C-alpha positions in Angstrom: -2.7 -33.9 -19.7 -1.9 -37.5 -20.6 -1.0 -39.9 -17.9 2.6 -40.9 -17.8 3.6 -44.2 -16.2 6.8 -43.0 -14.4 7.5 -46.4 -12.9 7.8 -48.2 -16.3 10.0 -45.4 -17.8 13.7 -46.0 -18.3 16.1 -44.0 -16.1 17.5 -42.0 -19.0 14.0 -40.8 -20.0 13.1 -39.9 -16.4 16.3 -37.9 -16.1 15.5 -36.1 -19.4 12.0 -35.3 -18.1 13.5 -34.0 -14.9 15.9 -31.7 -16.8 13.1 -30.4 -19.0 10.9 -29.6 -16.0 13.8 -27.9 -14.2 14.6 -25.7 -17.3 11.0 -24.7 -17.8 10.6 -23.8 -14.1 13.9 -21.8 -14.1 12.7 -19.7 -17.1 9.4 -19.0 -15.5 11.0 -18.1 -12.2 13.5 -15.8 -13.9 10.7 -14.0 -15.8 8.7 -13.5 -12.6 11.8 -12.2 -10.9 12.5 -9.7 -13.6 8.8 -8.5 -13.5 9.0 -8.1 -9.7 12.3 -6.3 -9.8 10.9 -3.9 -12.4 7.9 -3.2 -10.3 10.1 -2.6 -7.2 12.3 -0.2 -9.1 9.2 1.8 -10.2 7.9 1.9 -6.6 11.2 3.0 -5.2 11.5 5.8 -7.8 8.0 7.1 -6.9 8.9 7.0 -3.2 12.2 8.9 -3.8 10.4 11.6 -5.8 8.0 12.2 -3.0 10.7 12.3 -0.3 13.3 14.4 -2.2 11.6 17.8 -1.7 9.6 17.8 1.5 7.4 20.9 1.8 6.6 22.2 5.2 3.2 23.7 5.8 3.2 27.2 7.2 2.4 27.6 10.8 -0.8 29.5 11.7 -0.6 33.0 13.0 0.0 33.1 16.8 -2.5 35.0 18.9 -2.0 35.5 22.6 -5.7 36.0 23.3 -6.4 32.4 22.1 -3.6 30.9 24.2 -3.9 32.8 27.4 -5.2 30.8 30.3 -8.6 31.8 31.9 -6.8 32.8 35.1 -4.5 35.1 33.3 -7.4 36.7 31.4 -9.3 37.3 34.7 -6.3 38.8 36.4 -5.8 41.2 33.5 -9.5 42.2 33.7 -9.3 42.8 37.4 -6.2 44.9 37.1 -7.8 47.0 34.4 -10.9 47.6 36.6 -8.8 48.7 39.6 -6.6 51.0 37.6 -2.9 51.9 38.0 -1.5 52.0 41.5 -0.9 55.4 43.0 2.4 54.6 44.6 4.8 51.7 44.2 5.4 49.8 47.4 8.9 48.3 47.6 9.7 44.8 48.8 9.9 45.8 52.4 6.6 47.6 52.4 8.0 51.1 52.2 6.8 53.5 49.4 9.4 54.6 46.9 
C-alpha cells in the first residue's frame, strides 16, 4: 500500500476518500451480516426439526423384587417360615 500524505491533501479529496472508505466498509458489513443471518436461519431450522417431535424412551419393566427394601424382604421371609396364624386376634386381644 502506498503512503498517502493526508496532511497535504485538500479537504475535498479527504472527504472523497472518507466516503469511499465508508461505502466499502458498508458493503463488507452488509455481506457479512447476510452470511451470518443465513447461518442463523439454518441453525434455527435444525433446532426446530429436532424439537418438533420429541420421542420419549419407554420405561423399563417394574419389578417389586428389585425395589423392595431389605427389611421388607426379611419380614416376608420370616412370615413364610412361621406359617399362617391359627386364629386371628382382634384389636383388643380377643380371638374372633
